[in-house]
N, C-alpha and C positions, 0 to 999 in steps of 0.2 A: 504494500500500500504506500502511495506517495504521501508526502507531507500535506499537500493540498487536500487530498481525499480524506486524510485523517482529521484535518481541521474542519472540513465540511460536515463530517459525521458529528464531531464534537459541538459544532456550531448549532446543531439541531437541539441538543440538550440545553445549551446556553440560552437559545432563543425562547424555549419553553419556559425556562426560569424567568427570563426577563419579562415575558408577556404576563406571567402570573404576578410578578413583582409590580408591574404597572397597574394591574387590576387591584392589587392590594393597596397601593398608594391612593388610587382613585377612590376606593371604598372608604379609606380612613379620612380622605379629604371631604367626602360627603358627610361623614359623621361629624367632623370638626365644624363644617359649615352649619350643620343643624344645631350644634351646641352654641355656636356664635350667634345664631339668629333666634335661638330659644324655641326651636321646633321640638318641643318635648314629646309631642305625639309620636314622632317617628324615630326617636333616639334609640330605643331598644332594637327596633328592626334594623337600623343602620349599624348599630354595634355588632349585632350578630352577623350581618353581611360582611363587615370588616374582618371579624374573626374568621369567618369561613374563607375569605380571600387570603388571609394570612396563613391558614392551614394549607391551602393549595400551594401557596408560594413556598412554604417550608418543605412540603413534599417534593416540589420541583428542585429546590436547593439540595435536598438530600439525594435526589436522583442524579444530580450532576456530579459524577465521579471525577477524580483527578485525571488530567490528560495523560493517557498512557501511550507514549510514543518515544522510541529511542532516537531522540533528536541528535545527540552526539554521534551515534553510529551512522545515522542517515546523512549528516553533514560530511562525514568522512567518505561515504560511498552511496551515491544515489542522488543527492541534492543538486549537484552541479548539472546533471543532465536535465533535471526538472527546471532549474533556473534558466538554462540555455533555451529550452522549449518556450518558457514564458517570455523570455527576452525576444525571441524570434517573432512571437505573436505581437509584441509591443513595438516591433521594429527598432529594437535596441541592438546596437553593434557591440558584441561581447565576444572576447577571445580568451582562451586559456592556454597558458604555457607553464609547464613545470609547477603546477599548483597555485600559480598566481593568475587571477582573472583581470584582464585588461579591459576596461570599459572607459575609453578616453573621455575626459581627462582623469578619471578616477582609477585607483587600484583597489580591487576587492579581494579580501582574504577570508576564508572560512575559519571560524573559531569554534570548533566542535565542543571543546570543554566548557565554553561559555554559552553554548546554545545560541550563538549569534554570528553575524558576519561583521567584518571591519571594512568600512569604506574610507580609504586613506587612513587617517588616525582615529576616526570616529567609530565607536562600537555601535552597530545597528541591530537592535533586538527584533525589529519587524522583518522576519525572514520568509513570510509567505511569498512564494515565487513571483506571483503576479504583482504583489505590492512592492517588492524589492525591484522588480523590473521597471515599474512605473517611476520609482524614485531615481533609478539610474538613468532612465530616459530624460527626466527633468534635469538631472545634473549634466547629461551629455548634450542637451540642447543649449547650455550656456557656455560661456568662455572659461578656459582654464584660469584659475586664480594664481597665475605664476608671477613671480617678481624677479625677472631676469636681471635687472640692473643690480639688485642686491646680491643675487646668487653668483653672478660673475665675479664680484668683488671677493666674496668668500672663497670662491674657487681659486682665485689668484693667490690669496693669502695661504691657502693650503699648498698650492703648487710651490710657492717660494719657500715655505717652511720645509717641505719635503726635499726640495732641491738643496737647501742649506744643510739639511741633515745628511744628505748623501755627499756633501762637499763637492757638488757638481757645478762647475763654472758655466758650462754650455747650457743653452736653453733646449733641453732634450725632451723627447716624449716621455711622460711619466704615466704608469698604469693608473687607470681610474680607481681600481680597487684599493690602491695605496692612498690615493687622495681621499677616498671614502673613509679609510682608516683614520686619517687626520680629523675628518669631520666628526667622527664618533669615538674620539680618543677617551672621553670620559666614560666611566662605567654606566651601563644601562642605556646609553644613547642609541646603540644599534637596535634596540627593541623599539624605541620611539621613532627612529628614523632609519628605516631598513634600506638595504642595498637597492631594492626595487624603487623605493621612494627617491633615492639619489639618482638612479638611472632615469626616472621620469623627469626629474628636474633638469638633467643634462639634455634630454630630448626636447623639453619645452624651451630651454635656452637655445638649442640648435635651430628649431623651427621659427623661433622669434627673430632670429637673425642678429642677435646682440653679440658682437664679436670684439668689442673694445671696452676697456675699463675707463673710469673717469680720468686716470692718469696716463692713458694712452697705450697700455699693454694690449697686445693683440692675441686673441684666442684662436686656437685651431684644435680640431678633434680628429686627429689621424686614427684610422682604424686598421691599417694594414701592417705597417712596419713593426709596431710594438706587439701586435697580436701574434706575430710569428715567433716571438720569444717564448721559450719554455716557461710554463707556469703563469703566463699572463692571461687573465680571464676576460673573455669578451662578454659585455653586458648587453643583452637584447632588450628591446622595447617594442611592443606591438602598437602600431599607429592607429589612428581613427579608422582607417580603411582596412585594417587587418594585416598590413605589411610589416615585416620585421625589420627594425632598424638596429644596427649593431654599433656599439661604442667600446673602445678599448683603452684609449689614452687621451691625454690632454697636453697641450704645449702652449706656453705664453712666451711672447717675445716683446721686448720693450719697444717703444715708439721709434727709437733711433736705429734699431737693427733692421 
């Protein structure tokens, strides 16, 4: 059984409870109105009607058992296919690579142990596939909230720091994975700002066309030479159209070079 099917079944019990609760509130409201207006003739009849409605609502409440569904297990195996189907119906472009769901400009990660998904850094508990697909569609229809001007400055700082650490005088290609290591040097930062987040920021900087810092340093993102070196990891990113863009290294050169 899919998550949506399980929720549809459970929703029937919840709706019965809600309907009974509404009737209970309405019956109590009629009783209260009779008290306020002094309609003593009908007080007892209305009191009994309210009690009867309360008993029905109580029975419905007791009949609504806990939601029994292995959410964690389903998020690990099964949910992604259901989400892809819901996304296709909603005309949402969604692509999955190595456990990461690319839905430009957002990155979506399944969090089985939390019974939720994470959209970028925000934990999203509303995981019904069609609901999540609608939320992703809304996010996808907007522009990416990128700050390329700020990011390129941070990228330059990390590049210069790593270059100095290597005691390298030339402005060489440096692996992006090592630059990311500088970004997340403090404990715990790699959990808040993942390698996929970093790659997405590189991509947004690339497509934005920002190639120069305020002080005139020029940015380039070579992908061929450094990627041939042993142990250098290529960072893939899936674009809005589903094409894979690869990044491996960064280089900055000063304005006078």
